[in-house]
Structures are given as C-alpha cells and as structure tokens.
DRENTI-147674 format. One line per field, with one value per residue (C-alpha): z, y, x. Coordinates in steps of 0.1 Angstrom, whole numbers, plus 5000, padded with zeros to 4 digits. Layout:
BEGIN
z <- Z|...
y <- Y|...
x <- X|...
//
This chain:
BEGIN
z <- 3594|3567|3534|3506|3482|3449|3421|3389|3354|3327|3291|3300|3320|3358|3375|3410|3433|3468|3483|3518|3543|3559|3581|3574|3538|3512|3483|3454|3435|3406|3386|3353|3320|3289|3256|3273|3300|3337|3345|3380|3383|3412|3409|3428|3458|3487|3523|3519|3489|3507|3537|3515|3498|3532|3549|3520|3522|3559|3557|3524|3523|3490|3508|3539|3518|3497|3526|3522|3555|3544|3544|3521|3495|3462|3447|3410|3398|3365|3379|3409|3420|3448|3476|3508|3537|3563|3595|3631|3645|3619|3637|3641|3614|3608|3574|3558|3522|3498|3464|3445|3414|3381|3373|3405|3394|3429|3421|3454|3444|3409|3425|3447|3416|3399|3429|3430|3397|3382|3354|3318|3329|3325|3359|3352|3346|3351|3331|3327|3352|3339|3341|3372|3389|3376|3396|3416|3401|3424|3419|3426|3450|3448|3437|3468|3491|3476|3480|3517|3529|3527|3552|3577|3569|3551|3517|3505|3495|3470|3458|3452|3427|3427|3392|3397|3420|3436|3441|3445|3436|3468|3465|3494|3500|3519|3535|3545|3578|3579|3590|3585|3573|3609|3612|3636|3633|3622|3625|3612|3580|3576|3553|3544|3521|3494|3479|3506|3512|3475|3487|3519|3543|3554|3589|3618|3621|3652|3636|3632|3599|3568|3550|3562|3553|3572|3586|3599|3615|3609|3614|3578|3550|3536|3507|3532|3550|3517|3509|3544|3541|3507|3518|3549|3529|3503|3527|3535|3498|3493|3524|3532|3569|3573|3584|3606|3632|3664|3687|3662|3661|3636|3637|3609|3595|3612|3632|3636|3619|3627|3607|3606|3605|3640|3656|3682|3668|3649|3652|3645|3665|3648|3667|3662|3653|3682|3662|3657|3641|3621|3638|3623|3587|3587|3590|3556|3535|3529|3499|3489|3523|3542|3563|3560|3592|3596|3614|3630|3626|3659|3656|3688|3700|3702|3740|3739|3715|3739|3768|3749|3743|3779|3797|3776|3751|3778|3800|3772|3762|3799|3796|3765|3784|3813|3789|3771|3738|3710|3680|3657|3647|3665|3648|3675|3706|3734|3744|3772|3785|3793|3778|3798|3786
y <- 6981|7005|7010|7035|7040|7058|7069|7090|7091|7088|7092|7086|7055|7054|7036|7026|7010|6996|6992|6976|6957|6937|6909|6923|6912|6940|6938|6961|6955|6977|6978|6996|6991|6977|6971|6977|6951|6955|6943|6934|6932|6925|6943|6933|6953|6945|6957|6984|6998|6999|7016|7042|7050|7052|7073|7098|7102|7110|7132|7151|7187|7181|7158|7181|7211|7191|7173|7173|7185|7191|7158|7173|7184|7165|7150|7148|7120|7137|7170|7154|7125|7113|7096|7081|7064|7041|7031|7021|6995|6973|6978|7016|7027|7063|7078|7108|7120|7141|7157|7165|7186|7169|7198|7194|7196|7189|7165|7147|7139|7129|7105|7091|7086|7067|7045|7039|7019|7027|7001|7013|7048|7069|7083|7120|7138|7173|7201|7201|7224|7254|7255|7277|7251|7221|7193|7200|7186|7166|7160|7123|7116|7078|7072|7091|7071|7038|7047|7057|7032|7000|7016|7016|6987|6961|6951|6927|6945|6945|6976|6978|7007|7031|7028|7051|7079|7104|7132|7120|7083|7064|7033|7008|6991|6958|6950|6913|6902|6906|6931|6969|6986|6986|6948|6951|6922|6928|6896|6911|6927|6965|6982|7018|7043|7061|7091|7109|7132|7143|7169|7190|7187|7217|7218|7244|7267|7250|7216|7205|7186|7193|7161|7125|7089|7061|7028|6995|6966|6933|6896|6888|6913|6914|6933|6949|6965|6979|6993|7008|7026|7039|7052|7070|7085|7099|7117|7147|7155|7149|7167|7202|7198|7164|7163|7139|7145|7130|7124|7132|7109|7102|7081|7055|7072|7088|7070|7050|7016|6987|6989|6951|6923|6912|6940|6967|6990|7018|7049|7058|7073|7085|7082|7083|7048|7029|7004|7010|7043|7045|7078|7095|7094|7132|7134|7116|7128|7164|7176|7212|7223|7201|7171|7140|7124|7088|7082|7049|7040|7027|7015|7023|7022|7051|7051|7051|7081|7098|7092|7110|7140|7140|7133|7136|7119|7114|7095|7072|7066|7056|7032|7017|7011|6995|6972|6964|6974|6955|6974|6945|6950|6929|6933|6914|6931|6938|6974|6989|7010|7004|7025|7056|7058
x <- 5788|5801|5783|5790|5761|5768|5746|5752|5739|5766|5755|5719|5726|5722|5751|5743|5770|5769|5803|5804|5825|5796|5810|5845|5845|5846|5822|5813|5781|5770|5737|5731|5714|5731|5714|5680|5686|5695|5730|5743|5780|5803|5837|5868|5878|5901|5900|5927|5909|5876|5891|5908|5874|5857|5884|5883|5846|5848|5879|5881|5869|5851|5826|5823|5813|5788|5770|5732|5719|5683|5665|5638|5663|5658|5689|5696|5719|5723|5736|5754|5774|5751|5770|5756|5773|5757|5775|5770|5746|5728|5695|5698|5722|5733|5731|5749|5744|5765|5757|5789|5783|5792|5816|5836|5873|5888|5917|5911|5875|5886|5911|5883|5861|5889|5893|5856|5860|5826|5819|5826|5836|5867|5877|5873|5840|5851|5866|5904|5921|5939|5977|5976|5953|5971|5985|6016|6048|6072|6108|6116|6144|6139|6175|6188|6166|6175|6212|6208|6182|6203|6228|6200|6178|6199|6212|6184|6152|6124|6105|6067|6065|6035|6021|5991|6003|5980|6005|6041|6047|6048|6070|6071|6105|6106|6139|6145|6160|6198|6223|6226|6258|6272|6268|6238|6214|6178|6158|6125|6112|6113|6088|6096|6079|6099|6082|6063|6093|6093|6068|6068|6039|6019|6031|6028|6058|6070|6072|6109|6104|6084|6094|6090|6088|6070|6082|6068|6085|6068|6073|6062|6053|6018|6002|5979|6009|6022|5987|5985|6018|6011|5976|5990|6019|5996|5972|5994|5995|5958|5944|5956|5951|5968|6005|6025|6052|6065|6035|6007|5977|5950|5918|5913|5882|5852|5841|5873|5874|5897|5929|5932|5906|5895|5915|5907|5934|5917|5939|5975|6003|6035|6067|6105|6118|6133|6154|6191|6199|6167|6158|6189|6177|6175|6212|6217|6187|6181|6159|6158|6171|6147|6160|6138|6126|6115|6082|6073|6036|6022|5986|5966|5930|5905|5907|5945|5944|5920|5943|5971|5949|5935|5967|5999|6021|6047|6023|6013|6049|6056|6026|6041|6074|6055|6037|6069|6053|6069|6083|6073|6037|6011|5977|5959|5974|5950|5942|5964|5935|5899|5872|5864|5829
//
C-alpha cells in the first residue's frame, strides 16, 4: 500500500488530492470548491507516473529537510504544501508528513508539483530564480548519438522525444530486431536513452565515467519501459547524490516498491552491457572530453541487493552466471536468493 496525500490552498481554495496505488492500480482523486460547490475529480495517472511521484517524495532532499517530526506541530495549508505518505501493511500503516513552504524555489520540488497535476493550477508557486540560481543549460548531442547508435543497435528505430524535460531532454530510442553494422543478428528489441549524457554526473573521483546512457533489452517494447528509462536517466540531474556506474545499485523507492506489476524485482543494478560491442560505446562518443559509457539496467530484488553489499559484486555476478541470467528482461523472474531476515 502506497498513498500520497496532498493539501494546499490556492487563491483561497483548498485543493486536496489522494494519489494511491491500492491493489496495484494507480488512482488520483482531487476535491476542491468551485462556484460554492464541492467538486470531486479523478485525474488520469499511470503506474510509471505514480512511481516517479512516490520515489521523489522518498528521495529528494527538499522533502527530507521539510519532514514534520513533531506530531503536535500544526500545519498550515496556506503557508505550506502539506504532503503525507502512507505505506506498509493496511492494518498497521506507517505515516510520514512534510510541510514544504509555499516560497520553496527548489526546481526539483517545482518539477514534482508539476507532475502532481493539481486541478486548475499552474505548476509553479514560487518566486522566479535569479540568473545565478537559474536552471543549468545543457548542450544537446542528440544528433551525435543518433549517428553512432545505429552502428551498435541496428538500422531500424523509432524515437520517443522528451517533450517536457526536467534537466536535459531524455529521448528514448527503440531499435527493432535486425542486424548491427557488423552483420551480427539481434533478435530482440533494444531500448536506449539519448540525453542523459548531455550532462555530467556528480561522481566520486575514482569513477571512470562521468557521462552515461542507459540500455534495456526486451522481447517486446512497452510504454512502461520508456517511462522507466526516462525516469532513471533524469535522476542524476535532479538529485545531487545520485549517480550510476558499473556495479552501483539503487532501491526503487524507500521502502523499495515493485518495478513491475506482480513482480518481486524492486531494486536496480547497473552493469556493462553483455551484448555484442554495446560496452564499447565510450570509444565512439566523447562529449566535452568525457567518454560516454553505456549502462545495462538489471532489475534485482532487495535481498539480492543486500547480498551485493554484504558479500561482493563479484560473488553476485558469479551467481548470475550460475543461474544463466538472461540479458532479455524478464519482469516475472523468481528471486535468486532467499530472504535473510
């Protein structure tokens, strides 16, 4: 069970929204007054959009620093955006509350508000940032990527353009089954991001790459996969502490939530691609002196992620070899490890 509860007064009207994924079906219901009458309105929301909203509440610094820890503290929906999350067991749910000041100019929070889709509201309710604090500008290298990608992934492809970017525009390119430029057969679909590498990630000094793109190999493409790739590619540019490299892991929210419906996979592992020469992209793409690496998204379970942290990445990679882990995504695969709890 995961519920986001939101309340704020815009122009004298209280807008209250309940956004949930009860029974695995996302739903957004809003109540407010219009012409003196109470209005109840259901607004469209899909599962990737809900997961994006939830993950940002649990991960972004703006929520962490505005968490309400005093249960006796009064909240003011005029002065604050009042946000609550409910999760866990339905009979004994856990609740966490946040009060974000109406003047909060954090661009990550403004992006979250926009995604919240409050009825009849413009997305921003904060002062315009100064030039010094303005959004970072990114140089698009889309043409370079679309020139190089077909040599690796095939000639036939479609591009899903990012029409409302948060940071660099993240396009997602779907390559159809076929052959690469060397005549090697690829009898699966390849989904690749194009735009994440327009900005450098904030990586540790020892990290070999600052720029990356993400890849998934699938039997059939889905809109959900495109949304997932775009969401993950945006995070390093929205969260200062998020970066990806070979062997890094990340939970899908806190607590971790299933990435796919009816799936036990709720965390991510980032590895070098294992198909053809896909792991040599950095030899062909270099932006502003930084080679661009390609990272393969491998959904894993919480227990598998814990195993990596407790044992080692090498041990887990050996386990993947023993299990003959397929490179083509399997949403419903069974866990390779039993819970240690």
